[in-house]
MDTraj code that builds the backbone (N, CA, C; nanometers):
import mdtraj as md
import numpy as np

residues = "MET ILE GLU GLU GLN ILE LYS ALA ALA VAL ARG ASP ILE PRO ASP PHE PRO LYS PRO GLY ILE ILE PHE LYS ASP ILE THR THR ILE LEU LYS ASP PRO ALA LEU CYS ARG ASP ILE VAL ASP ALA PHE ALA GLU ARG LEU GLN GLY MET ARG ILE ASP ALA ILE ALA GLY ILE GLU SER ARG GLY PHE LEU PHE GLY LEU THR LEU ALA THR LYS LEU GLY VAL PRO PHE VAL PRO VAL ARG LYS ALA GLY LYS LEU PRO TYR THR ILE LYS GLN LYS ALA TYR LYS LEU GLU TYR GLY THR ALA VAL ILE GLU MET HIS THR ASP ALA PHE GLU PRO GLY GLN HIS ILE LEU LEU HIS ASP ASP LEU LEU ALA THR GLY GLY THR VAL THR ALA ALA SER GLU LEU ILE LYS GLU LEU GLY GLY VAL VAL CYS GLY PHE SER PHE VAL VAL GLY LEU GLY PHE LEU ASN GLY LYS GLU ARG ILE ALA PRO ILE SER ASP LYS ILE ILE VAL LEU ALA GLU TYR".split()
xyz = np.array([
    [-0.1824, 1.7729, -1.3442],
    [-0.2128, 1.6383, -1.3863],
    [-0.1238, 1.6006, -1.2564],
    [-0.1915, 1.4969, -1.1759],
    [-0.1686, 1.4488, -1.0198],
    [-0.0235, 1.4074, -0.9975],
    [0.0587, 1.3086, -1.0809],
    [0.2132, 1.3133, -1.0886],
    [0.2836, 1.4161, -1.0408],
    [0.2343, 1.5345, -1.1163],
    [0.3369, 1.6313, -1.0786],
    [0.3004, 1.7247, -0.9459],
    [0.1544, 1.7447, -0.8842],
    [0.1044, 1.7697, -0.7769],
    [0.1573, 1.6950, -0.6612],
    [0.2257, 1.5719, -0.6812],
    [0.2798, 1.5086, -0.5508],
    [0.3725, 1.4881, -0.5712],
    [0.4621, 1.5331, -0.6840],
    [0.5971, 1.5330, -0.6796],
    [0.6044, 1.6727, -0.5877],
    [0.5655, 1.7863, -0.6177],
    [0.5641, 1.8970, -0.5538],
    [0.5449, 1.9168, -0.4442],
    [0.4833, 1.8307, -0.4108],
    [0.4262, 1.8124, -0.2411],
    [0.5111, 1.7026, -0.1190],
    [0.5828, 1.5734, -0.2205],
    [0.6697, 1.5088, -0.1272],
    [0.7621, 1.5992, -0.1268],
    [0.8587, 1.5807, 0.0053],
    [0.9723, 1.6316, 0.0736],
    [1.0525, 1.5277, 0.0565],
    [1.1967, 1.5474, 0.0190],
    [1.3238, 1.4337, 0.0149],
    [1.3749, 1.4663, 0.1603],
    [1.3862, 1.3488, 0.2791],
    [1.4757, 1.3475, 0.3885],
    [1.6117, 1.2388, 0.3393],
    [1.7438, 1.3110, 0.3469],
    [1.8258, 1.2261, 0.2990],
    [1.8550, 1.1463, 0.4464],
    [1.9055, 1.0410, 0.4237],
    [2.0027, 0.9408, 0.5493],
    [1.8566, 0.9142, 0.6128],
    [1.7787, 0.8918, 0.6034],
    [1.6914, 0.8350, 0.6603],
    [1.6093, 0.7451, 0.6489],
    [1.6501, 0.6165, 0.7357],
    [1.5905, 0.5239, 0.7873],
    [1.7795, 0.5750, 0.8464],
    [1.8499, 0.5561, 0.7596],
    [1.9707, 0.4761, 0.7790],
    [2.0774, 0.5935, 0.6810],
    [2.1748, 0.5548, 0.6822],
    [2.2644, 0.6894, 0.5804],
    [2.2749, 0.5744, 0.4189],
    [2.2832, 0.6557, 0.3418],
    [2.2601, 0.6434, 0.1956],
    [2.0782, 0.6087, 0.1387],
    [1.9895, 0.5915, 0.2369],
    [1.8735, 0.6344, 0.2245],
    [1.8032, 0.7285, 0.1765],
    [1.7377, 0.7977, 0.0520],
    [1.6838, 0.9197, 0.0655],
    [1.5470, 0.8943, 0.0694],
    [1.4696, 0.9233, 0.1892],
    [1.3301, 0.8889, 0.2336],
    [1.2002, 0.9818, 0.1584],
    [1.0971, 0.8974, 0.0785],
    [1.0160, 1.0402, 0.0390],
    [0.9257, 1.0277, 0.1623],
    [0.9455, 1.1917, 0.1736],
    [0.7783, 1.1945, 0.2825],
    [0.6670, 1.2590, 0.2084],
    [0.5535, 1.1855, 0.2619],
    [0.4611, 1.1934, 0.2310],
    [0.3560, 1.2816, 0.3378],
    [0.4213, 1.2965, 0.4478],
    [0.3153, 1.4190, 0.5324],
    [0.3374, 1.4815, 0.4531],
    [0.3832, 1.5384, 0.3860],
    [0.3646, 1.6785, 0.3748],
    [0.2414, 1.7111, 0.2904],
    [0.2429, 1.6205, 0.2080],
    [0.0805, 1.5764, 0.1245],
    [-0.0839, 1.6311, 0.2451],
    [-0.0226, 1.6158, 0.3651],
    [-0.1937, 1.5537, 0.4374],
    [-0.2023, 1.7402, 0.4874],
    [-0.0599, 1.8278, 0.4528],
    [-0.1522, 1.9607, 0.4735],
    [-0.2333, 2.0315, 0.3109],
    [-0.2240, 1.9219, 0.2279],
    [-0.3175, 1.9783, 0.1731],
    [-0.4250, 1.8604, 0.1228],
    [-0.5775, 1.9456, 0.1829],
    [-0.7256, 1.8420, 0.1642],
    [-0.7394, 1.8686, -0.0022],
    [-0.7104, 1.9636, -0.0258],
    [-0.7981, 1.9208, -0.1717],
    [-0.6874, 1.8590, -0.2646],
    [-0.5468, 1.8113, -0.2199],
    [-0.4486, 1.7121, -0.2638],
    [-0.5062, 1.6060, -0.2330],
    [-0.5335, 1.5778, -0.1239],
    [-0.5698, 1.4441, -0.0777],
    [-0.6757, 1.4158, -0.1183],
    [-0.7874, 1.4817, -0.1502],
    [-0.9221, 1.4522, -0.2169],
    [-0.8637, 1.3991, -0.3428],
    [-0.7825, 1.4961, -0.4676],
    [-0.7451, 1.4267, -0.5220],
    [-0.7133, 1.3459, -0.6055],
    [-0.6225, 1.2914, -0.4846],
    [-0.5211, 1.1855, -0.4642],
    [-0.6134, 1.0039, -0.4917],
    [-0.7270, 1.0273, -0.3676],
    [-0.8145, 0.9433, -0.3403],
    [-0.9091, 0.9207, -0.4859],
    [-0.9435, 1.0286, -0.5647],
    [-1.0346, 1.0228, -0.6441],
    [-0.9275, 0.9693, -0.8031],
    [-0.8307, 1.0103, -0.7755],
    [-0.7320, 0.9474, -0.8888],
    [-0.6678, 0.7984, -0.9322],
    [-0.6896, 0.7413, -0.7946],
    [-0.6758, 0.5906, -0.7332],
    [-0.8494, 0.5571, -0.7926],
    [-0.9424, 0.6132, -0.7663],
    [-1.0889, 0.5481, -0.7639],
    [-1.1524, 0.5623, -0.9442],
    [-1.1004, 0.6736, -0.9808],
    [-1.1166, 0.6771, -1.1534],
    [-1.0061, 0.5528, -1.2030],
    [-0.9062, 0.5503, -1.1766],
    [-0.7931, 0.4243, -1.2673],
    [-0.8654, 0.2665, -1.2017],
    [-0.9161, 0.2701, -1.1238],
    [-0.9946, 0.0943, -1.0602],
    [-1.1349, 0.1185, -1.0769],
    [-1.1882, 0.2022, -1.1392],
    [-1.3437, 0.1962, -1.2330],
    [-1.3171, 0.0455, -1.2963],
    [-1.4473, -0.0236, -1.2589],
    [-1.4754, -0.1843, -1.3406],
    [-1.3965, -0.2822, -1.2874],
    [-1.3142, -0.2532, -1.1703],
    [-1.2205, -0.3880, -1.1029],
    [-1.3178, -0.4678, -1.0162],
    [-1.3447, -0.5300, -0.9820],
    [-1.3732, -0.6254, -0.8591],
    [-1.2657, -0.6302, -0.7228],
    [-1.3165, -0.5276, -0.6355],
    [-1.2440, -0.5194, -0.4831],
    [-1.3551, -0.5396, -0.4035],
    [-1.3242, -0.6185, -0.3257],
    [-1.4397, -0.6646, -0.2569],
    [-1.3468, -0.5866, -0.0964],
    [-1.2623, -0.5584, -0.0698],
    [-1.1720, -0.5248, 0.0753],
    [-1.0419, -0.4453, -0.0155],
    [-1.0038, -0.3440, 0.0362],
    [-0.8943, -0.3059, 0.0839],
    [-0.8114, -0.3158, 0.1819],
    [-0.6570, -0.3559, 0.1458],
    [-0.6128, -0.3901, 0.2815],
    [-0.4701, -0.3050, 0.2761],
    [-0.4570, -0.1950, 0.3595],
    [-0.3692, -0.1016, 0.3529],
    [-0.2591, -0.1481, 0.5211],
    [-0.1160, -0.1118, 0.4395],
    [0.0144, -0.1283, 0.5224],
    [0.0440, -0.0249, 0.6053],
    [0.0639, -0.1039, 0.7568],
    [0.0941, 0.0099, 0.8642],
    [0.1742, 0.0969, 0.8200],
    [0.2415, 0.1918, 0.8496],
    [0.0918, 0.3138, 0.8937],
    [0.0720, 0.3763, 0.7763],
    [0.1134, 0.4276, 0.6837],
    [0.0557, 0.5710, 0.6301],
    [-0.0094, 0.4396, 0.4863],
    [0.0115, 0.3465, 0.4802],
    [-0.1035, 0.3020, 0.3376],
    [-0.2592, 0.3133, 0.4137],
    [-0.2529, 0.3376, 0.5749],
    [-0.3964, 0.3749, 0.6401],
    [-0.4413, 0.4815, 0.5898],
    [-0.3334, 0.5987, 0.5772],
    [-0.3884, 0.7223, 0.5567],
    [-0.5018, 0.6895, 0.4148],
    [-0.4575, 0.6942, 0.2555],
    [-0.5506, 0.6496, 0.1539],
    [-0.6066, 0.5769, 0.1494],
    [-0.5631, 0.4270, 0.2131],
    [-0.6455, 0.3237, 0.2228],
    [-0.7777, 0.3490, 0.2224],
    [-0.8093, 0.3691, 0.3917],
    [-0.8907, 0.3377, 0.4305],
    [-1.0013, 0.4613, 0.3461],
    [-0.9300, 0.6119, 0.3100],
    [-1.0437, 0.7020, 0.2442],
    [-1.0986, 0.5932, 0.1187],
    [-1.0474, 0.5998, 0.0302],
    [-1.0046, 0.4894, -0.0763],
    [-1.1437, 0.3913, -0.0374],
    [-1.1295, 0.3035, 0.0420],
    [-1.1978, 0.1875, 0.0819],
    [-1.3421, 0.2854, 0.1269],
    [-1.3416, 0.3658, 0.1683],
    [-1.5026, 0.4112, 0.1970],
    [-1.5101, 0.5054, 0.0751],
    [-1.4640, 0.5632, 0.0300],
    [-1.5042, 0.6190, -0.1113],
    [-1.5277, 0.4948, -0.2149],
    [-1.4787, 0.3422, -0.2017],
    [-1.5470, 0.2729, -0.3156],
    [-1.6679, 0.1701, -0.2033],
    [-1.6758, 0.2636, -0.1043],
    [-1.7979, 0.1494, -0.0406],
    [-1.7728, 0.0058, -0.0163],
    [-1.6669, -0.0268, 0.0350],
    [-1.5730, -0.1660, 0.0775],
    [-1.4904, -0.1473, 0.2291],
    [-1.4759, -0.3078, 0.2784],
    [-1.4278, -0.2884, 0.4003],
    [-1.2933, -0.2645, 0.3755],
    [-1.2189, -0.1999, 0.5313],
    [-1.0582, -0.1841, 0.4792],
    [-1.0195, -0.2779, 0.5878],
    [-0.8614, -0.3443, 0.5766],
    [-0.8157, -0.3941, 0.6449],
    [-0.6972, -0.3807, 0.6834],
    [-0.6145, -0.3524, 0.8015],
    [-0.5376, -0.3418, 0.8510],
    [-0.4220, -0.4886, 0.8331],
    [-0.3090, -0.3867, 0.8150],
    [-0.2188, -0.4669, 0.7945],
    [-0.0697, -0.4311, 0.8347],
    [-0.1032, -0.5123, 0.9999],
    [0.0079, -0.4255, 1.0720],
    [0.1539, -0.4831, 1.1542],
    [0.2081, -0.3972, 1.2012],
    [0.3126, -0.4620, 1.2613],
    [0.2882, -0.5475, 1.3756],
    [0.4061, -0.6913, 1.3560],
    [0.3874, -0.7744, 1.4943],
    [0.3330, -0.6851, 1.6185],
    [0.2660, -0.7641, 1.7043],
    [0.2004, -0.7086, 1.7990],
    [0.0986, -0.6552, 1.8335],
    [0.0122, -0.5690, 1.7255],
    [-0.0434, -0.4847, 1.7333],
    [-0.1795, -0.5228, 1.7425],
    [-0.2513, -0.6538, 1.6591],
    [-0.3699, -0.6442, 1.6357],
    [-0.4168, -0.7688, 1.7675],
    [-0.5434, -0.7583, 1.8303],
    [-0.5745, -0.8502, 1.9475],
    [-0.6444, -0.9554, 1.9248],
    [-0.6475, -0.9708, 1.8459],
    [-0.7315, -1.0960, 1.8004],
    [-0.6309, -1.1903, 1.7029],
    [-0.7206, -1.3196, 1.6829],
    [-0.6384, -1.4070, 1.6259],
    [-0.5383, -1.3397, 1.4514],
    [-0.4457, -1.3618, 1.4791],
    [-0.4142, -1.3293, 1.3556],
    [-0.2867, -1.4469, 1.2708],
    [-0.2638, -1.3875, 1.1981],
    [-0.1615, -1.4575, 1.1006],
    [-0.0080, -1.3409, 1.0835],
    [0.0982, -1.4340, 1.0410],
    [0.2036, -1.3387, 1.0435],
    [0.2768, -1.3853, 0.9097],
    [0.3996, -1.3045, 0.8880],
    [0.4309, -1.3246, 0.7264],
    [0.5650, -1.2648, 0.8016],
    [0.7163, -1.2718, 0.7705],
    [0.8226, -1.2225, 0.7925],
    [0.8859, -1.1475, 0.6735],
    [0.9722, -1.0942, 0.6664],
    [1.0082, -1.0538, 0.4965],
    [1.1302, -0.9520, 0.5628],
    [1.1843, -0.9975, 0.4381],
    [1.2903, -0.8456, 0.4171],
    [1.2840, -0.7335, 0.3517],
    [1.3220, -0.6041, 0.4372],
    [1.3063, -0.4492, 0.4152],
    [1.4167, -0.4228, 0.3282],
    [1.4416, -0.3513, 0.2251],
    [1.5508, -0.2803, 0.1797],
    [1.6541, -0.2393, 0.2825],
    [1.5861, -0.1870, 0.3886],
    [1.6967, -0.1420, 0.5358],
    [1.6974, -0.2472, 0.6536],
    [1.6673, -0.4013, 0.5800],
    [1.6619, -0.4471, 0.7729],
    [1.5375, -0.5818, 0.7523],
    [1.5045, -0.5864, 0.8289],
    [1.3541, -0.7138, 0.8600],
    [1.2602, -0.6912, 0.8967],
    [1.1705, -0.7428, 0.8678],
    [0.9920, -0.6975, 0.9880],
    [0.9014, -0.8231, 0.9414],
    [0.8119, -0.8153, 1.0622],
    [0.6990, -0.8872, 1.0213],
    [0.5800, -0.8201, 1.0539],
    [0.4577, -0.8561, 0.9248],
    [0.3328, -0.8367, 0.9410],
    [0.2555, -0.9220, 0.9459],
    [0.1425, -0.8946, 1.0458],
    [-0.0082, -1.0040, 1.0455],
    [-0.1265, -0.9331, 1.0133],
    [-0.1851, -1.0042, 1.0285],
    [-0.3596, -0.9580, 0.9391],
    [-0.4654, -1.0735, 1.0596],
    [-0.5223, -0.9831, 1.0779],
    [-0.6669, -1.1006, 1.1925],
    [-0.7018, -1.1877, 1.0928],
    [-0.7047, -1.3122, 1.1099],
    [-0.7445, -1.4510, 0.9883],
    [-0.9045, -1.4370, 0.9532],
    [-0.9478, -1.3181, 1.0289],
    [-1.1011, -1.2912, 0.9911],
    [-1.1197, -1.1708, 0.9619],
    [-1.0526, -1.1311, 0.8545],
    [-0.9990, -0.9660, 0.7914],
    [-1.1180, -0.9771, 0.6662],
    [-1.1205, -1.0923, 0.5844],
    [-1.1837, -1.0923, 0.4911],
    [-1.2774, -1.2735, 0.4244],
    [-1.3598, -1.2850, 0.4069],
    [-1.3705, -1.4113, 0.3497],
    [-1.2883, -1.4805, 0.2783],
    [-1.2707, -1.5974, 0.2323],
    [-1.1999, -1.6963, 0.1356],
    [-1.2871, -1.6652, -0.0095],
    [-1.1834, -1.5956, -0.1228],
    [-1.2406, -1.5880, -0.2471],
    [-1.2260, -1.4560, -0.2901],
    [-1.2574, -1.3748, -0.1526],
    [-1.2497, -1.1963, -0.1621],
    [-1.1463, -1.1598, -0.2641],
    [-1.1560, -1.0411, -0.3260],
    [-1.1029, -0.9937, -0.4436],
    [-1.0445, -0.8917, -0.3472],
    [-0.9369, -0.8447, -0.3164],
    [-0.8169, -0.7358, -0.1985],
    [-0.7086, -0.6755, -0.3259],
    [-0.7246, -0.5495, -0.2744],
    [-0.6665, -0.4562, -0.3145],
    [-0.5570, -0.4072, -0.1962],
    [-0.4285, -0.4247, -0.2581],
    [-0.3686, -0.3888, -0.1711],
    [-0.2758, -0.2481, -0.2077],
    [-0.3640, -0.1715, -0.0519],
    [-0.2083, -0.0178, -0.0787],
    [-0.1319, -0.0008, -0.0091],
    [-0.0463, 0.0912, -0.0501],
    [0.0464, 0.1218, 0.0367],
    [0.0979, 0.2687, 0.0228],
    [0.1714, 0.3953, 0.0781],
    [0.2268, 0.4788, 0.0378],
    [0.2862, 0.4863, -0.0582],
    [0.3901, 0.3904, -0.0820],
    [0.5325, 0.4238, -0.1801],
    [0.6014, 0.2075, -0.2024],
    [0.5995, 0.2073, -0.3372],
    [0.6308, 0.1137, -0.3866],
    [0.8277, 0.1661, -0.3706],
    [0.8555, 0.0456, -0.3154],
    [1.0158, 0.0783, -0.3168],
    [1.0586, -0.0394, -0.3941],
    [1.0518, -0.1656, -0.2928],
    [1.1374, -0.3314, -0.3423],
    [1.0404, -0.4389, -0.3803],
    [0.9457, -0.3911, -0.2855],
    [0.8332, -0.4646, -0.2819],
    [0.8048, -0.5584, -0.1667],
    [0.9069, -0.5809, -0.1291],
    [0.8839, -0.6848, -0.0091],
    [0.8059, -0.6850, 0.1004],
    [0.7214, -0.5341, 0.1079],
    [0.6376, -0.5322, 0.2479],
    [0.5116, -0.5906, 0.1548],
    [0.4718, -0.5745, 0.0384],
    [0.3495, -0.5998, -0.0231],
    [0.3682, -0.7266, -0.0604],
    [0.5064, -0.8242, -0.1489],
    [0.4997, -0.9434, -0.1208],
    [0.4300, -1.0309, -0.0185],
    [0.5206, -1.0148, 0.1321],
    [0.4552, -1.0314, 0.2006],
    [0.2997, -1.0385, 0.2607],
    [0.2556, -0.9000, 0.2117],
    [0.0936, -0.9238, 0.2646],
    [0.0418, -0.9938, 0.1712],
    [0.0491, -0.9784, 0.0555],
    [-0.0182, -1.0362, -0.0738],
    [0.0328, -1.2203, -0.0242],
    [0.1183, -1.2678, 0.0342],
    [0.1290, -1.4139, 0.0658],
    [0.0029, -1.3926, 0.2034],
    [0.0164, -1.3061, 0.2701],
    [-0.0465, -1.3457, 0.3983],
    [-0.2030, -1.3168, 0.3169],
    [-0.2366, -1.2483, 0.2365],
    [-0.3537, -1.2834, 0.2062],
    [-0.3887, -1.4024, 0.1156],
    [-0.3012, -1.4062, 0.0799],
    [-0.3142, -1.5910, 0.0027],
    [-0.3570, -1.7160, 0.0494],
    [-0.2876, -1.6999, 0.1981],
    [-0.2734, -1.8248, 0.3177],
    [-0.3962, -1.8098, 0.3447],
    [-0.4920, -1.6811, 0.3758],
    [-0.6171, -1.6402, 0.4213],
    [-0.7427, -1.6947, 0.3360],
    [-0.6539, -1.7525, 0.2353],
    [-0.7836, -1.7565, 0.1182],
    [-0.8570, -1.6187, -0.0322],
    [-0.7436, -1.5104, 0.0306],
    [-0.8269, -1.3931, -0.0613],
    [-0.7127, -1.3921, -0.1642],
    [-0.7951, -1.3317, -0.2545],
    [-0.7154, -1.2934, -0.4396],
    [-0.6683, -1.1279, -0.4019],
    [-0.5467, -1.1446, -0.4466],
    [-0.5031, -0.9806, -0.4970],
    [-0.5098, -0.9564, -0.6045],
    [-0.5872, -0.8486, -0.5766],
    [-0.6695, -0.8154, -0.7624],
    [-0.5910, -0.7007, -0.7959],
    [-0.4944, -0.6507, -0.7085],
    [-0.4249, -0.5219, -0.7763],
    [-0.3553, -0.5510, -0.6392],
    [-0.2401, -0.3385, -0.6821],
    [-0.1794, -0.3097, -0.5660],
    [-0.2177, -0.0956, -0.6428],
    [-0.1934, -0.0315, -0.4964],
    [-0.2047, 0.1043, -0.5286],
    [-0.0836, 0.1543, -0.4229],
    [-0.0311, 0.2764, -0.5295],
    [0.0845, 0.3325, -0.4577],
    [0.0494, 0.5104, -0.4551],
    [0.1211, 0.5722, -0.3550],
    [0.1021, 0.7117, -0.4234],
    [0.2048, 0.7326, -0.4453],
    [0.3218, 0.6905, -0.4110],
    [0.4527, 0.6940, -0.4993],
    [0.5192, 0.5618, -0.4854],
    [0.5926, 0.5875, -0.5996],
    [0.6930, 0.4455, -0.6660],
    [0.8188, 0.4977, -0.7112],
    [0.9282, 0.3721, -0.6081],
    [1.0463, 0.4300, -0.6646],
    [1.1249, 0.3009, -0.7580],
    [1.0879, 0.3660, -0.9523],
    [1.0843, 0.2322, -1.0062],
    [1.2404, 0.2130, -1.0345],
    [1.3373, 0.2854, -0.9692],
    [1.4447, 0.2216, -0.9969],
    [1.5235, 0.1203, -0.8930],
    [1.3923, 0.0764, -0.8075],
    [1.4357, -0.0374, -0.7311],
    [1.3542, -0.1624, -0.7523],
    [1.2753, -0.1453, -0.8868],
    [1.2456, -0.2624, -0.9226],
    [1.1509, -0.3148, -0.8555],
    [1.0475, -0.2527, -0.7998],
    [0.9400, -0.2953, -0.7250],
    [0.8409, -0.3795, -0.8096],
    [0.7700, -0.2987, -0.9354],
    [0.6591, -0.3184, -0.9650],
    [0.7405, -0.5048, -1.0680],
    [0.8445, -0.4835, -1.1240],
    [0.8565, -0.6021, -1.1356],
    [0.8771, -0.7533, -1.0120],
    [0.8744, -0.7203, -0.9361],
    [0.8756, -0.7677, -0.8560],
    [0.7375, -0.8679, -0.8253],
    [0.6344, -0.7739, -0.8332],
    [0.5133, -0.7534, -0.7847],
    [0.4239, -0.8504, -0.9255],
    [0.4460, -0.7857, -1.0099],
    [0.3762, -0.7971, -1.0714],
    [0.3236, -0.9092, -1.1348],
    [0.4049, -1.0529, -1.1051],
    [0.3456, -1.1994, -1.0781],
    [0.2264, -1.2400, -0.9826],
    [0.2254, -1.1123, -0.9371],
    [0.1167, -1.1760, -0.8042],
    [-0.0226, -1.0718, -0.8995],
    [0.0050, -0.9791, -0.9011],
    [-0.1311, -0.8978, -1.0176],
    [-0.0642, -0.8260, -1.0823],
    [-0.1376, -0.8148, -1.2290],
    [-0.0391, -0.6757, -1.2762],
    [-0.0980, -0.5518, -1.3106],
    [-0.2165, -0.5343, -1.1798],
    [-0.2846, -0.4525, -1.2142],
    [-0.2341, -0.3485, -1.0861],
    [-0.1151, -0.2794, -1.1447],
    [-0.0278, -0.2035, -1.0286],
    [-0.0616, -0.0550, -1.0601],
    [-0.1222, 0.0503, -0.9438],
    [-0.0761, 0.2295, -0.9946],
    [-0.0206, 0.2652, -0.9060],
    [0.0664, 0.3679, -0.9548],
    [0.1414, 0.4279, -0.8847],
    [0.1349, 0.5564, -0.9756],
    [0.0864, 0.6835, -0.8580],
    [0.0318, 0.7790, -0.8983],
    [0.1698, 0.8777, -0.9151],
    [0.2818, 0.8486, -0.8928],
    [0.4080, 0.8996, -0.8945],
    [0.5083, 0.8215, -0.8947],
    [0.6184, 0.8596, -0.9752],
    [0.7264, 0.7848, -0.9952],
    [0.7988, 0.8416, -0.9983],
    [0.9146, 0.8085, -0.9440],
    [1.0481, 0.8357, -0.8950],
    [1.1401, 0.7458, -0.9875],
])
top = md.Topology()
chain = top.add_chain()
for i, resn in enumerate(residues, 1):
    res = top.add_residue(resn, chain, resSeq=i)
    for name in ("N", "CA", "C"):
        top.add_atom(name, md.element.get_by_symbol(name[0]), res)
traj = md.Trajectory(xyz[None], top)
């Protein structure tokens, strides 16, 4: 089962990025091309029948499987970047992290108004980043049709926070 495969591959890094946080490092998954393929296939299977016009991946680990999934589904990929990284006209959103604050941005022409956008990231913690990205998508006229995550930290209640945006929440490995 994909959840067990992911959990066997993910490593815990204590006290990163600050004391008291146990970071779930997914870079170990990238050593296993077969597991990477299985992860993308698992997402694609769970998304069957959904209208998805584009996939927005959150910098930077959301790019890893987000782009591959977009390619598999035959839809465009939209990068959601940290402030100052995009070269064209952008819209920004500031938000709080579980361990600080951040600003994300998207190109204003990343997708057409009314398009259905799946938001992808490597990990769902408190939901702050994807909530901010959802707000950006809505402000640019898009519809957030769902979320996909490789890993979820259920004890931080991120699903509950983002469920009002879309109840289509895919988490392949829940901690």
